[in-house]
C-alpha positions as CSV (number, residue, x, y, z in Angstrom):
1,A,-23.0,77.3,52.3
2,V,-22.5,75.1,49.2
3,V,-19.1,73.9,50.3
4,S,-20.4,72.9,53.8
5,T,-23.3,71.0,52.2
6,Q,-20.9,69.0,50.0
7,S,-18.6,68.1,52.8
8,T,-21.6,67.0,54.9
9,G,-22.7,64.7,52.0
10,L,-19.2,63.2,51.9
11,D,-19.3,62.5,55.6
12,R,-22.6,60.8,55.3
13,C,-21.2,58.5,52.5
14,E,-18.4,57.6,55.0
15,I,-20.9,56.8,57.8
16,L,-23.0,54.6,55.6
17,R,-20.1,52.3,54.6
18,T,-19.4,49.2,56.6
19,K,-16.2,48.6,58.4
20,A,-15.3,45.8,56.0
21,T,-15.8,48.1,53.0
22,R,-13.7,50.8,54.5
23,D,-10.9,48.2,55.4
24,R,-11.0,46.8,51.9
25,D,-10.8,50.2,50.3
26,A,-7.8,51.1,52.6
27,G,-6.1,47.8,51.7
28,V,-6.2,46.4,55.3
29,G,-5.9,42.7,55.4
30,M,-4.9,42.3,51.8
31,R,-2.4,39.6,51.1
32,I,1.1,40.7,50.1
33,Y,2.6,38.5,47.4
34,H,6.3,38.4,46.7
35,Y,6.3,36.0,43.8
36,T,4.0,35.3,40.9
37,V,3.7,32.3,38.5
38,I,3.2,33.2,34.9
39,R,2.1,30.6,32.3
40,V,2.4,31.4,28.6
41,R,0.4,29.2,26.3
42,F,1.9,28.7,22.8
43,P,-0.3,28.2,19.8
44,D,0.5,24.5,19.7
45,G,-0.9,24.1,23.2
46,I,2.5,23.9,25.1
47,Y,2.8,26.0,28.3
48,L,5.9,27.8,29.3
49,Q,6.0,28.6,33.0
50,G,8.1,31.0,34.9
51,T,8.3,32.4,38.4
52,F,8.8,36.1,38.8
53,S,9.0,38.7,41.5
54,A,5.8,40.5,42.1
55,H,7.8,43.7,41.5
56,D,9.2,42.6,38.1
57,T,8.0,44.4,35.0
58,V,6.0,43.1,32.0
59,E,9.2,43.6,29.9
60,S,10.8,40.8,32.0
61,V,8.1,38.4,30.9
62,F,8.7,39.3,27.3
63,K,12.4,38.7,27.7
64,F,11.7,35.4,29.3
65,V,9.5,34.3,26.4
66,E,12.1,35.5,23.9
67,S,14.8,33.4,25.6
68,A,12.7,30.3,25.0
69,L,12.0,30.9,21.4
70,R,13.7,28.9,18.6
71,H,14.0,32.0,16.4
72,P,13.5,35.6,17.3
73,L,10.1,36.7,15.9
74,P,7.6,39.4,16.7
75,F,4.8,38.3,19.1
76,S,2.3,39.7,21.5
77,L,1.2,38.4,24.9
78,I,-2.6,38.5,25.4
79,V,-4.5,38.2,28.7
80,P,-7.5,35.9,28.0
81,G,-10.6,37.9,27.6
82,S,-8.6,41.1,27.5
83,T,-6.2,43.0,25.2
84,A,-2.5,42.5,24.5
85,L,0.0,43.5,27.2
86,K,2.0,46.5,26.4
87,R,5.7,45.9,26.4
88,D,6.7,48.5,28.9
89,G,8.0,49.0,32.4
90,S,4.6,48.5,34.2
91,L,4.7,46.1,37.2
92,L,3.2,42.7,37.0
93,K,1.0,43.4,40.0
94,N,-0.4,46.5,38.3
95,A,-1.1,44.4,35.2
96,G,-3.2,42.0,37.3
97,L,-0.7,39.1,37.0
98,V,-0.1,38.5,40.7
99,P,-0.3,35.9,42.3
100,T,-0.7,34.0,39.0
101,G,-1.4,34.8,35.4
102,V,-2.0,33.0,32.1
103,L,-1.0,34.7,28.9
104,N,-1.6,33.6,25.3
105,L,1.3,34.0,22.9
106,S,0.2,35.3,19.5
107,P,3.0,35.4,16.9
108,A,2.8,38.1,14.2
109,E,3.3,35.5,11.5
110,S,1.8,32.0,11.5
111,A,4.2,29.2,12.2
112,E,3.6,25.5,11.4
113,F,6.4,24.3,13.7
114,T,7.0,24.6,17.4
115,L,8.2,28.0,18.4
116,L,10.2,26.7,21.4
117,S,13.9,26.3,21.2
118,D,15.5,22.9,20.8
119,E,16.8,23.1,24.4
120,M,13.2,23.7,25.7
121,V,11.8,20.9,23.6
122,C,14.4,18.5,25.1
123,K,13.4,19.5,28.6
124,L,9.8,19.0,27.6
125,S,10.5,15.5,26.3
126,E,12.4,14.6,29.6
127,M,9.2,15.2,31.6
C-alpha cells in the first residue's frame, strides 16, 4: 500500500509540470555546440583566446596556456565567482565552459613581468 501511494505521488508531480518544463528537463530543443571560445585573463590584463572543441578536456586548456607562457611556472585557472578548475580529464561542456568561458590565470608566484612568451608578445604588438 505504501509503494502504490508513493508511485501515485510521483505521477502527480509529472502531471503538474508544464510541457516546457518536461522538455527542458529532457533536453529537447537544447542547442548543441561543437566549438567553444575560451579567454584566459592574465594578471597584467592581457587576454589569451583559444577555440576548442566542446568535447575537449580541461587539460587541453591548461596545455594551451602553458604553450603561451614565457617560462614554465605553476598556475591555476579560476572561473570568476567560482573555484579553481581541476586539471583533469573532465570535458569543457561539463565544466560550464561551452559555448564561451572566461578564466583568470593565477600564478603560484607573483611575477612583475609579462608571463606571455616573446612570440605571443610580438603577435600582440602587431595587432
